[in-house]
Every structure is written in structure tokens, then in C-alpha cells.
N, C-alpha and C positions, 0 to 999 in steps of 0.2 A: 504493500500500500504506500510506503514512503516514496516510491518513485513517482507517485501521482500528486504528492504534496504541492509542488510548484504549480500544477494545473489547478488544484483545488483552491489555491490562494487567489486565483483569478475569478472564482465563482462568487457572485454577489453575496450569497449567504455567509461566506467565510471572510468577508471583508473586515479588516481591522483585527482579525484573529491571527496571532503569531503562529508561525509554522511549527514551532516546538510545542504548541498547545494542541495541535491537531490530533496527535496520537491519543491523548486522554479524552479529547472531545469526541472523536469518532467511537471510542469505546463506550463512553457515557451514552451516546446516541444509539448504540446498538447497530452501527453501520455494518452492512454486509455487501459483498460484491458477487456478481453473477455474470457468467459469460454466455453470449448468444452468437448464433451463426446468422448469416444473411437471410433476410425474409422471416426471421422469427418474430413472434408476437410477444411484446413486453407487457402491455396492458390491452385487454380486449374490450371493445364497446359493450355496454350493458352490464359490465362487471362493477364491483365496488372496490375502491382502492383506499389504502390507509398509509401508503408510503410515497415518498417522493424519490425520483431517480436523478442521478447525475451521470452524464456520458463521460466515462474515463477514456475510452478509445472507440473509434468507429463513428458511425452516423446512423440516424434513425429519422422517421417521419411521424408526425401526428396527422392522421387522416380521418375523414368522416364520409360515410356512405349513406345515400338516401335509400328509400325502399325499392327503387328501381335499379340500384347498383351503381349509380353515378358517384364517382369519387372526387372529393375535394381535399387537397393538401392544405392543412391548416398551418403547419409549420415544419421546417426542416431543422433537425437537431444535430449538432456536431459536438466535438470534445469541449467539455466545460459547461454545456447547457443543462439546465435543470428542467424537469417536467413533472406534471402530476400534482404540483402544489396547490393549484386552485381547487381541483376536485377533492383533494384530501382535506383541505381547509373547509370547504363547503359541506363535507360529510354527506355527499350525494350517494344514493343507493345504487345508481347506475350511471356510469360515465358515458357521454355521447360520442366518444372518439376511440379510435384504436391507435396504439403506438407500436410501430413495427420497425425492425432494423432494415437498413439498406446496405449495410456491410456487417462483417463480424464486429461484435461490440463487447465491451466490458462495462457494466453498469454498477454504480454504487447506489444502494438503497438505504434510506433512512426513514424510520417511522415518524410520521408527521407529528404525532402527539408528543414524542420525545423532544422535538425541536421547540415547540411552543409551551411546554410545561417544565417548570423548574424541577430538577430532580431532588431526591432526598439529601444529596450531598451539597445542594445549593451551589453548584459550580458557577464561578464568576462569569463565564463566557455566555451564559444563557441569555442575559439581558441583551448583549450585542447580537446574539443569534436571532432573537425574536425581532429586534429592530431591522436586521438585515432581511429577514423573511418578508416583513411588511413592505420594505423597499422593493424587493424583487417582485412581489405581487403587483405593486403599483406600476413598475416598469412594464410588466407583461400586459397590464391594462392599456397602457399607452400604445404599445405595439399593436394590440388588438384594434384600438381605435384607428390607428394608421391604416391597418388592413381594411377596415370598414370603409375608410375614405377611398381606397383604391377600388373596392368592389362597387362603390356607389357610382363610379364613372359609367357612362352609357355605352361607349364604344370600346372595341378592343384596343384601338390606338390610344385612347385616353387612359385606359387601365395600364397599358404598357408604360406610357410616359410618366404616369403617377408612380408606378413601381420603380422605374429607373431614377426618377427624381429622389425617391426615398433612399435608394442605394448610393446616390451621389452625396446626399447629406450625411449618410452613415460613414462613408469612407473618405469624404473630403476631396474627391476628385471625380472627373467625368469619365474615367476609364476604370473598369472594375470587372470582377468575376462574380457571377451569381451561383447559388448552390443548387440550381435546378437544371434538369434536362428540358428539352422542348415539351415533352409530354407532362413533366412535373410542373413546368411553368404554366401550362394551359390549365392544369388542375388547380394550381394555386390561385390563378386569376379568374377561374370559373368561366373559361371561354373554350370554344372549339379548337382542337389542335390544328386543323387545316387552316382555319381563319387566322390563328396566331402566326403560323409560318408565313402565310400570305401577307399579312400586315407588316411583319418584320422585313420581308423582302421589299415591300413597297416603300417603307421608311428608309431602307438602305439605298434604293434607287433614287429617292428624293434627297439623298445626301444628308439625312438627319442623323444617321448613326452608321457605324460599322460593327461587325461582329464576326467572331470565329468560335463556333460551338457555344460555350457558356461565357465567353469573354466579350464584353461590350465596350464601345466608346461612343458616348453621346456627344454630338457636335454642339458647341455652346449655343449656337443660334436656334437650336431645337428645344432648349430647356424651357420648361414651364414652371410657374410658381406652384 
């Protein structure tokens, strides 16, 4: 586990926690690791969860399917990302999403109740841990609102440019790499795959952007607020 301490220090929930405290902290929290293969299910829709997960290695997706089988990618998870905290906090009987791996993964699981409840030893780090968890949930709410802004756009081009603008603000430059394939991007934006590819080609032909696989450069005159 110690090899992952530098990574865990980048996770919001462990912010301001000294690395030499992590050993005792993880023991107090009852943290456990589990290894998964590609396309394994971590959390299944309609199940109840009480733990939060942190990606130690590999990647995963949070997906939602409707009754007809149409899939929407809610989020892409990579190393250092936490998931499941909102549903564990809400104590819902059935979660509406599935979390599945896209590569081989190692996941750290922590019981949510142990994060937000001070233990019998009254460990000093619990106050910081609860504060960090509240901050993390607030950040996730902001990201969800940003995604809702994207999905509210009427056309495929408007959704693409809203998403690209968000990526530019995130990385601070107009050349970036996205974490999605074409199919995954279509699922994330809730648009038709063929329509997405066609619109990207149209935007490239209009000299609004250039791209190579999942690497994009948005020309500055194409940027929107």
C-alpha cells in the first residue's frame, strides 16, 4: 500500500493529511484493496453500497442505462479518482448507475461510515477527513452542474464546443487530450455516434479545430464563452 501513498496524497479526501499518518489512518478506516480485470463490474445498478472507492491503478467508467438499453457515460474515472461517495452518503437503497472497469484496476475501498464518524480512539485526523469529504462532494456537484450545462445545449456542435471549452478551462490551454473514444464521447454527450463524427469533420473542414484520435486543438477564433 505504501507505494500508493504519493497518489493518495493527491486525492481531495486526504488533503492536509501527512503521508506518515496515512498508515494509521487507513487502518482506522478499515481500508481494503481489491483487484479487477477489464470489463469487471465494481458497483452494479440497483444495488446498495456503503463504501467509497479510490482508483489506485487503471481506469473505470460510471454508466447509466435506460430501459431500452441506451447507455450514457456519466463519468470517466482514472488513478486518484474517488467514486460512490454521494450514494453512500445519501444511504440510497438502490444506486442508479453501474461502475465498471475499462482496464485492469486496483481499487481501495473505505467504509463511508468510518470516514464521517469519529472512532472510539478519537483520532485527530477525523475532523480534517470529514471537512475534506464535504469539499469533495461539493466539487462533484459543481462538475455535475457543468455537465448539465453541456447537455442543455441543443445541437451536437454546441455540446461539443461547450465540452471543449470546459477542457480548455481545466487544462489552461487550447490543445488537450480527452479521456474518451468516439463512441464514449457520443455516450457522454448523449448524441448519435455518426452525427458526432460528422460534426467533428465539419468543424475540422471549417478550420475550427484539428484532431488526431483523442487529441484536440481548438483554434482560438472558434472559442465560445
